[in-house]
C-alpha positions as CSV (number, residue, x, y, z in Angstrom):
1,M,186.1,-20.6,180.7
2,T,186.1,-21.2,176.9
3,N,188.3,-24.2,177.3
4,A,186.0,-25.7,179.9
5,I,183.0,-25.1,177.6
6,D,184.9,-26.6,174.6
7,S,185.9,-29.7,176.6
8,F,182.2,-30.2,177.5
9,N,181.0,-29.4,174.0
10,P,183.8,-29.8,171.4
11,D,181.3,-29.2,168.6
12,G,180.8,-25.7,169.9
13,K,184.5,-24.9,169.3
14,A,184.3,-26.4,165.8
15,Q,181.3,-24.3,165.0
16,R,183.0,-21.1,166.2
17,D,186.1,-22.0,164.1
18,L,184.0,-22.5,161.0
19,E,182.1,-19.2,161.6
20,H,185.4,-17.4,162.0
21,T,186.8,-18.9,158.7
22,Q,183.6,-17.9,156.9
23,L,183.8,-14.3,158.4
24,R,187.4,-14.1,157.2
25,R,186.2,-15.1,153.7
26,L,183.6,-12.3,153.7
27,Q,186.2,-9.8,154.8
28,A,188.6,-10.9,152.1
29,V,185.9,-10.4,149.5
30,R,185.2,-6.9,150.9
31,R,188.9,-6.0,150.5
32,V,188.7,-6.5,146.7
33,A,185.3,-4.9,146.1
34,K,185.2,-1.3,144.8
35,W,185.1,1.2,147.7
36,D,182.0,3.0,146.7
37,S,179.8,0.3,145.2
38,V,176.6,-1.6,145.8
39,E,178.7,-4.7,146.3
40,M,180.7,-3.1,149.1
41,R,177.5,-2.1,150.9
42,A,176.0,-5.6,150.5
43,I,179.2,-7.2,151.8
44,D,179.2,-4.8,154.8
45,V,175.6,-5.9,155.5
46,A,176.6,-9.6,155.3
47,I,179.6,-9.0,157.6
48,N,177.5,-7.1,160.1
49,V,174.8,-9.7,160.1
50,H,177.4,-12.4,160.6
51,I,179.2,-10.5,163.4
52,G,175.9,-9.8,165.1
53,A,175.2,-13.5,165.2
54,T,171.6,-12.8,164.2
55,F,171.7,-15.1,161.2
56,C,173.9,-17.9,160.1
57,F,176.5,-17.5,157.3
58,D,174.1,-18.8,154.7
59,D,171.6,-16.2,155.6
60,A,174.3,-13.5,155.4
61,I,175.2,-14.7,151.9
62,A,171.5,-14.8,150.9
63,K,171.2,-11.2,152.1
64,L,174.2,-10.3,150.0
65,H,172.7,-11.9,146.9
66,E,169.3,-10.1,147.6
67,A,171.0,-6.7,147.8
68,L,172.9,-7.4,144.6
69,A,169.7,-8.4,142.8
70,R,167.9,-5.3,144.0
71,A,170.8,-3.3,142.6
72,G,170.5,-5.0,139.3
73,K,174.0,-6.7,139.5
């Protein structure tokens, strides 16, 4: 089914590939953050927002920066 959709709309596959790459970047950042830190919670929020597909990647990063700013980081 996905292949049929991709052949009809190749930009859709490119968009999903880009989103997956961006999600992997967020997850990599999470791995190096301190386990019990504000940064870790902010990254978790960004990942959950991204996975939930509620917001685009830029919005997830904006939420990350907002959370860090509120924490005084």
